[in-house]
C-alpha positions in Angstrom: -71.8 -9.8 103.9 -69.9 -12.3 101.7 -66.7 -13.6 103.2 -63.8 -15.6 101.6 -61.9 -17.8 104.1 -58.3 -18.1 103.0 -57.1 -21.0 105.1 -59.5 -23.6 106.4 -57.8 -25.2 109.3 -59.1 -25.2 112.9 -59.2 -21.4 113.1 -60.8 -21.1 109.7 -63.6 -23.5 110.8 -64.2 -21.5 114.0 -64.3 -18.3 112.0 -66.8 -19.9 109.6 -69.1 -20.9 112.4 -69.0 -17.5 114.0 -69.5 -15.7 110.6 -72.5 -17.8 109.8 -74.0 -17.2 113.3 -73.6 -13.5 112.6 -75.6 -13.8 109.4 -72.7 -13.8 106.8 -72.2 -15.9 103.8 -69.1 -17.9 103.0 -68.2 -17.8 99.3 -64.8 -19.5 99.4 -63.1 -21.9 101.8 -59.5 -21.9 100.4 -57.0 -24.6 101.4 -54.1 -26.2 99.6 -56.4 -28.4 97.5 -58.5 -25.7 95.7 -58.3 -22.5 93.8 -59.3 -18.9 94.4 -62.6 -19.4 92.5 -65.2 -17.3 94.2 -62.8 -14.8 95.8 -63.9 -12.0 93.5 -67.5 -12.4 94.8 -66.4 -11.6 98.4 -66.9 -8.4 100.3 -63.9 -9.2 102.4 -61.3 -12.0 102.8 -60.1 -13.4 106.1 -56.6 -15.0 105.9 -55.8 -17.5 108.7 -53.5 -19.8 106.7 -49.8 -20.6 107.1 -46.7 -18.4 106.5 -45.9 -19.9 103.1 -49.4 -19.2 101.8 -50.2 -15.8 103.3 -48.5 -13.6 100.7 -50.3 -15.4 97.9 -53.6 -15.2 99.7 -53.2 -11.5 100.4 -52.0 -10.7 96.9 -54.9 -12.6 95.3 -57.3 -10.6 97.4 -55.9 -7.2 96.5 -55.8 -8.2 92.8 -59.5 -9.1 93.0 -60.3 -5.8 94.8 -61.2 -7.6 98.0 -60.1 -6.1 101.4 -58.1 -8.4 103.6 -58.0 -9.2 107.3 -54.9 -11.3 108.0 -54.1 -13.1 111.2 -51.4 -15.3 109.8 -47.9 -14.7 111.4 -44.4 -15.7 110.3 -44.5 -13.9 106.9 -43.8 -10.3 107.9 -40.4 -10.1 106.1 -42.7 -9.4 103.1 -45.1 -7.0 104.9 -43.8 -3.9 103.2 -44.4 -5.6 99.8 -48.0 -6.3 100.7 -48.5 -2.7 102.0 -47.2 -1.4 98.6 -49.6 -3.7 96.7 -52.5 -2.6 98.9 -51.7 1.0 98.1 -51.3 0.3 94.4 -54.7 -1.4 94.3 -56.4 1.0 96.6 -57.2 -1.9 98.8 -58.1 -2.3 102.5 -55.9 -4.2 104.9 -55.8 -5.2 108.6 -52.9 -7.4 109.6 -52.7 -8.3 113.3 -50.7 -10.8 115.3 -53.8 -11.3 117.4 -57.4 -10.3 116.9 -58.7 -11.1 120.4 -60.3 -8.1 122.2 -58.6 -9.1 125.4 -55.1 -9.3 123.8 -55.5 -5.9 122.2 -56.3 -4.5 125.6 -53.3 -6.4 126.9 -51.1 -4.7 124.3 -52.2 -1.3 125.7 -51.5 -2.4 129.3 -48.1 -3.7 128.3 -47.2 -0.4 126.7 -48.4 1.5 129.7 -46.4 -0.7 132.1 -43.3 -0.3 129.9 -43.6 3.5 130.2 -43.9 3.3 133.9 -40.9 1.0 134.2 -38.6 2.8 131.7 -36.9 5.0 134.3 -36.9 2.6 137.2 -33.5 0.8 137.7 -33.0 -2.8 138.8 -35.7 -4.6 136.8 -35.1 -6.9 133.8 -38.0 -7.7 131.4 -38.5 -11.1 130.0 -41.4 -12.8 128.2 -42.9 -16.3 127.8 -45.3 -17.5 125.2 -46.9 -20.9 125.2 -48.8 -22.4 122.3 -49.9 -25.7 120.8 -47.5 -28.0 119.1 -49.0 -27.3 115.7 -47.9 -23.6 115.7 -45.2 -23.2 113.0 -43.5 -19.9 114.0 -41.6 -19.0 117.1 -41.8 -16.7 118.9 -45.5 -16.0 118.3 -46.6 -12.9 116.5 -48.3 -11.7 119.7 -45.0 -12.1 121.6 -43.2 -10.0 119.0 -45.9 -7.3 119.2 -45.6 -7.3 123.0 -41.8 -7.0 122.7 -42.2 -4.1 120.2 -44.5 -2.4 122.6 -41.8 -2.5 125.3 -39.1 -1.5 122.9 -41.0 1.6 121.7 -41.6 2.7 125.3 -38.3 1.9 127.0 -34.5 1.7 126.5 -34.6 -1.9 125.2 -33.6 -2.2 121.5 -34.2 -5.8 120.5 -35.8 -9.1 121.4 -34.1 -12.5 121.2 -34.8 -16.2 121.8 -31.4 -16.8 123.4 -28.3 -15.1 124.7 -29.9 -11.9 125.7 -27.7 -8.8 126.4 -28.6 -5.9 128.7 -30.7 -4.2 126.0 -32.4 -7.4 124.7 -35.8 -8.8 125.7 -35.5 -12.6 126.2 -38.6 -14.4 124.8 -39.1 -18.1 125.8 -41.3 -19.9 123.3 -42.9 -23.1 124.5 -44.8 -25.6 122.3 -46.9 -28.1 124.2 -50.2 -29.9 123.9 -53.2 -27.9 122.5 -52.6 -24.6 124.3 -54.5 -21.8 122.4 -52.0 -19.1 123.6 -50.6 -17.8 126.9 -48.4 -14.7 127.1 -46.6 -13.4 130.1 -44.5 -10.3 130.6 -42.3 -10.2 133.7 -40.2 -7.4 135.2 -37.9 -9.1 137.7 -35.5 -7.7 140.3 -33.6 -9.1 143.2 -36.4 -7.7 145.5 -39.6 -8.6 143.7 -41.3 -9.3 140.4 -44.1 -7.6 138.5 -46.0 -9.8 136.0 -48.9 -9.3 133.6 -50.4 -12.3 131.8 -53.0 -13.1 129.2 -54.4 -16.6 128.8 -56.7 -17.6 125.9 -59.1 -20.4 126.9 -60.0 -21.3 123.3 -59.9 -20.0 119.7 -63.3 -18.2 120.0 -61.8 -14.8 120.9 -59.4 -14.8 118.0 -62.1 -15.8 115.6 -64.7 -13.4 116.8 -62.2 -10.5 116.7 -61.3 -11.4 113.1 -65.0 -11.4 112.0 -65.6 -8.1 113.8 -62.5 -6.7 112.0 -63.9 -8.0 108.7 -67.3 -6.4 109.3 -65.5 -3.1 110.1 -63.1 -3.2 107.1 -65.7 -4.1 104.4 -66.0 -1.2 101.9 -63.0 0.7 103.3 -59.7 1.6 101.7 -56.5 2.0 103.6 -54.2 0.3 106.1 -55.7 -0.1 109.6 -55.1 -1.9 112.9 -57.2 -3.4 115.6 -56.8 -0.1 117.5 -58.9 1.4 114.7 -61.5 -1.3 114.8 -61.9 -1.2 118.6 -61.3 2.5 118.9 -58.5 1.9 121.5 -56.6 5.2 122.1 
């Protein structure tokens, strides 16, 4: 399979290594210094860039009839625009805040716990996410997905980084060192606390998941999620 890498930072380089190990060919390594030459030759594009470049990368892929796997976060205010373009071009699209297999299982666990806790009084849910100092957006896309998972299965209505009210989920975003990503969901009461936590040890899980998603998406049309890729019910 021929893959275009849109974004060639640390994640892009790990994705390249894993893709090559799995027998794929890299036809484009796009960064801020080069063009989209070679994109039209790709079977699928993998976008791990920055928020300011994601929309251009995704648009260029759809306009070249190349399906896209996007792991970039911080651009979702234009998500509906990209969905419309995907449909217009009969493209294929997977956008996820996190491609790690473990994190996607964690998403399901988080939703199940939220359903269990929804009708139990006395607990307040909070979240903490910790990432490396180079991460540009806060909170992380994964934290937002976790918060949405709780909101959809409880009486909470919003998430916030500060000044949480009774119906808000407070998210604490920490930037320190070279932490790949740690996410903790806590239900706290005056009696006890219930906590679920996912800790990434390196970037391998994110990169492998993105390549697996690209393998699955190649040749398909439509808008999908990692639940489709991993057949998580």
